[in-house]
N, C-alpha and C positions, 0 to 999 in steps of 0.2 A: 276823483282823487283816490277813492277806495280801490279802483281798478289799477292805478299806478302802484299803490302799496302792494297789492296782490301780485302783480307782475314782478316787482322788485324782489319780493319774497321768493317767488318761483325761481328767478334767475340766480339768486344767491344759493338757494337749495341745490339747484342743478349744478352749479359750479363746485359746491362742496362734495357732492356725490361723484362728480367727474374727476376730482383730484385723486381718487384712489380706484378708479374704474369700477365703482360700485361694490368693491370687496371690503369686508370688515377687516381693518388692520388689527391683528392680534396684539393685545397688551400682555406683556409678561408680568407676573406678580412681583411687586417691589416690596422692600422692607424699609421702614424709616431709618435714615442714617444721619447722625450729626457727628461733628468731630472738630478736631483742631489740626491745622496745617503747620508743620515745622519746616524750616529750611536751614540746613546745617545746624540742627539742634535748637534753633530759636523760633518762637512763634513768628509766622509770616502772614501778612495780609494785604488788604487793598488790591486784590487781584481776582482773577477767575481761576477755578480749578476744573479741569476737564478730565474725566475718567473714560478711557476708551477700552472696550472689551479686548482682553488679552488674545483670545482666539474665538472665532465663530464656531457654532455647533456644526459638526461634520454632517449631521442629518439635515438635508435640504427641506424636509417636511416640517421641521420645527421652526418656529418664528425666530428671527434674528434678535440676539440680545442687543439692547440699546445701550449707548453710553449714558453717563450721568454727568452732572456738573453743578457748580455752585458759585456764588459770589462770596469771596472770603472777606470777612470783616477785618478791621485793623489789628485786632488781637489774635487773628488766626482761626477764629471759629467759623463754622459753616454748617449749612443744612443742605444735603444733596437733593437734587431734582432729576427725575427721568422724564416723566410725562407732564407733571404739574408741580407747582411749588410745594416742597416739603414731602413728596411721596417717597423719596429715598432712591434706592437702586435695586436692581436685580442681583441676587447673590451670585458671586463669581469672582474671577480675577480680572483686574483692569491695569492699564498703564496710566499713570498720572502725568499731566502736563499743566503748566501755568500759562496764563494769558493776561493781557492788560485788562484792567477793570473798565468795562464798556460804559459805565454811567458817568464817567468824568469827561469833561470837554477836551482835556489834553491827556491823552493816554501815553504813559511813559513806557520805558523798556522793562522787561521782566527777566529774571534769571532763567537760563536754560538749565534743565535738571538732567542728571544721569538717568539712564534707563532704570525702570523700577517696576515692581509689581505690587499692587494693593489688592488684598483679598477682603471681600465683604461676605460675611456669613451670618445667618440668622442667630439672634441672641437667644440664650436658653430661657430667659425669663419673660420673653415677649415684649420687652421694652425696646425703644430705639437703640440701634447699634451705635456705640460711642467709639468712633474711629480716630486713631492717631496716625497721621500721615507725616512721616519724616523724610523729606527729600534732600538729596545732595546736589549742590550746584556744581556745574562744570567750569565755573569761572567766566563763562560767556553770558552775554545778555542778548535778548532779541527785542526788536522794536515791534509795534503792533502788526506790521506786515510780515513778520517772521525773519527779517534780515538780522543775522547774528553779528556781534562785535565782541572783541575781548573787553572784559571789564577793566576800567581804568583803575590804577593803583590808588588806594586811599591815602597814600603818603604823598606829601608835597615836597618838592626839592627845596 
């Protein structure tokens, strides 16, 4: 029984090392970021927020900046994650996009937002960055597969 456990441990270790060809994947320094998401000036939630780096570093010797994301609460509040829960984001410029909340059994459509730039900078006092992201809707929605549709009018005939 002990040899089966050792073989299993060896196989799992080998698989993990094989995932990155034995190279250490560099982690860039993150700063804690929490905030509130607004859509058209109103708090917006029950969705996911994805921040994609605005532009990669032109120096191929530097590690690539990773995107960050969060699950947004109903009141619009969120805590960003890059590598692990609550670690924040690498300082820099990002484009924000909304997605369906993955934790729900029935994922609904989400608003498509206009192109935008969100900048994350280190706070002066060393406390977590408090970010306000105010996105503008295009009037379209997208289902979880990314298919867009015009938002139906809220008026009824």
